[in-house]
Residue frames relative to the residue before (quaternion, step in Angstrom):
aa qw qx qy qz dx dy dz
X 1.0000 0.0000 0.0000 0.0000 0.00 0.00 0.00
X 0.0231 0.8698 -0.4907 0.0465 3.52 0.73 1.06
X 0.6361 0.5700 -0.3330 0.3994 3.60 1.13 -0.42
X 0.5115 -0.6667 0.4174 0.3459 3.60 1.19 -0.16
X 0.4785 0.6508 -0.4489 0.3819 3.59 1.25 0.22
X 0.2418 -0.7254 0.6213 0.1710 3.53 -1.20 0.56
X 0.2975 -0.7913 0.4991 0.1905 3.59 -0.26 1.19
X 0.3536 -0.7188 0.5550 0.2241 3.53 -1.06 0.77
X 0.7850 -0.1112 0.0729 0.6050 3.57 1.21 -0.52
X 0.2766 -0.7080 0.6171 0.2036 3.51 -1.37 0.22
X 0.1527 -0.7778 0.6054 0.0719 3.55 -1.06 0.78
X 0.2376 -0.7405 0.6108 0.1485 3.58 -0.82 0.99
X 0.1374 -0.7985 0.5851 0.0344 3.55 -0.72 1.12
X 0.0099 0.8091 -0.5849 0.0558 3.57 -0.74 1.12
X 0.6625 0.4907 -0.3047 0.4769 3.60 1.26 0.10
X 0.5253 -0.6437 0.4589 0.3150 3.57 -1.28 -0.08
X 0.3980 0.6980 -0.4862 0.3436 3.58 1.22 0.49
X 0.5248 -0.5971 0.4938 0.3523 3.57 -1.24 0.43
X 0.1124 -0.7733 0.6221 0.0490 3.58 -0.96 0.90
X 0.1058 -0.8126 0.5727 0.0208 3.57 -0.79 1.04
X 0.2987 0.7113 -0.5986 0.2159 3.51 -1.29 0.51
X 0.4766 -0.5914 0.5190 0.3921 3.55 -1.16 -0.67
X 0.0158 0.8214 -0.5625 0.0927 3.52 -0.18 1.35
X 0.2373 -0.7876 0.5506 0.1422 3.58 -0.98 0.76
X 0.7973 0.1305 -0.0786 0.5840 3.60 1.22 -0.21
X 0.0657 -0.7447 0.6621 0.0522 3.54 -1.16 0.75
X 0.0339 -0.8033 0.5938 -0.0314 3.56 -0.85 1.02
X 0.4069 -0.7236 0.5076 0.2305 3.58 -0.91 0.95
X 0.2422 -0.7520 0.5998 0.1264 3.56 -0.83 1.05
X 0.7357 0.0692 -0.0173 0.6735 3.54 1.33 -0.54
X 0.6457 -0.4968 0.3616 0.4533 3.63 -0.99 0.60
X 0.0149 -0.8197 0.5693 -0.0607 3.56 -0.80 1.05
X 0.2017 -0.7155 0.6476 0.1673 3.50 -1.33 0.37
X 0.2597 -0.7475 0.5950 0.1405 3.55 -0.78 1.09
X 0.3452 -0.7585 0.5206 0.1858 3.57 -0.52 1.21
X 0.7812 -0.1316 0.1349 0.5951 3.57 0.94 -0.94
X 0.0307 0.7699 -0.6374 -0.0024 3.52 -1.22 0.57
X 0.1995 -0.7427 0.6287 0.1157 3.50 -1.23 0.65
X 0.0379 0.8119 -0.5803 0.0509 3.54 -0.90 0.86
X 0.5038 -0.6289 0.5071 0.3058 3.49 -1.40 0.17
X 0.8408 0.1419 -0.0946 0.5138 3.60 0.88 0.74
X 0.6711 0.4353 -0.3318 0.5000 3.61 1.13 0.28
X 0.0436 -0.7798 0.6245 0.0004 3.54 -1.00 0.92
X 0.4066 -0.6631 0.5552 0.2947 3.54 -1.29 0.19
X 0.8445 -0.0289 -0.0437 0.5329 3.57 -0.72 1.15
X 0.7408 -0.4543 0.2191 0.4437 3.58 1.03 0.79
X 0.7958 0.0551 -0.0545 0.6006 3.59 1.21 -0.23
X 0.7465 0.3772 -0.2877 0.4665 3.55 -1.13 0.57
X 0.5620 -0.6098 0.4537 0.3262 3.51 -1.24 0.55
X 0.5258 -0.6358 0.4595 0.3288 3.60 -1.00 0.77
X 0.0627 0.7865 -0.6122 0.0512 3.56 -1.09 0.74
X 0.8343 0.1832 -0.1600 0.4947 3.56 -1.29 0.49
X 0.3004 0.7635 -0.5095 0.2593 3.57 0.86 1.00
X 0.3124 -0.7340 0.5767 0.1761 3.57 -0.79 1.07
X 0.0232 -0.7745 0.6319 -0.0190 3.55 -0.89 0.98
X 0.2535 -0.8110 0.5137 0.1185 3.55 -0.34 1.27
X 0.7047 -0.4726 0.3322 0.4119 3.56 -1.20 0.64
X 0.8153 0.2301 -0.1979 0.4931 3.58 -0.81 1.05
X 0.5914 0.5684 -0.3733 0.4334 3.60 1.21 -0.33
X 0.0803 -0.7988 0.5940 0.0510 3.56 -1.17 0.53
X 0.2272 -0.7008 0.6537 0.1730 3.50 -1.40 0.31
X 0.1732 0.7757 -0.5912 0.1369 3.57 -0.80 1.00
X 0.5625 0.6213 -0.4376 0.3257 3.54 -1.28 0.20
X 0.7374 0.2209 -0.1750 0.6139 3.57 1.33 -0.13
X 0.4786 -0.6467 0.5023 0.3169 3.56 -1.24 0.31
X 0.2098 -0.7524 0.6162 0.1005 3.56 -0.87 1.07
X 0.2057 -0.7946 0.5583 0.1208 3.57 -0.99 0.77
X 0.7896 0.0024 -0.0601 0.6107 3.59 1.26 -0.15
X 0.0180 -0.7767 0.6296 -0.0020 3.53 -1.23 0.59
X 0.0409 -0.7689 0.6380 -0.0069 3.53 -1.08 0.88
X 0.2555 -0.7791 0.5567 0.1338 3.57 -0.85 0.98
X 0.3640 -0.6515 0.6118 0.2623 3.50 -1.34 0.43
X 0.7829 -0.1128 0.1167 0.6006 3.56 1.04 -0.86
X 0.6867 0.5107 -0.3553 0.3760 3.54 -1.35 0.19
X 0.3838 -0.6822 0.5703 0.2490 3.50 -1.39 -0.23
X 0.0048 0.7864 -0.6174 0.0170 3.56 -0.99 0.87
X 0.2384 -0.6996 0.6359 0.2221 3.51 -1.34 0.17
X 0.1298 -0.7689 0.6219 0.0722 3.57 -0.98 0.90
X 0.2618 -0.7625 0.5774 0.1289 3.53 -1.06 0.84
X 0.3224 -0.7701 0.5280 0.1556 3.56 -0.76 1.11
X 0.4409 -0.6549 0.5486 0.2751 3.51 -1.22 0.67
């Protein structure tokens, strides 16, 4: 938890539904593809919302606040602020 956040909970996501909240970290428990995500500071190629992002087992994205995430496949855990 290098960012200094204190998580209130963790959510394991294994479906393709949209999940919303305020998340500070997403970590792949199984190879995953993120269909779409919305954040307060991350873009794809400098503009636009990230989509179709491969996240390999054990990899994580952190350092910005995510407000929604939808998977195409795989399993991830997201940590809430």
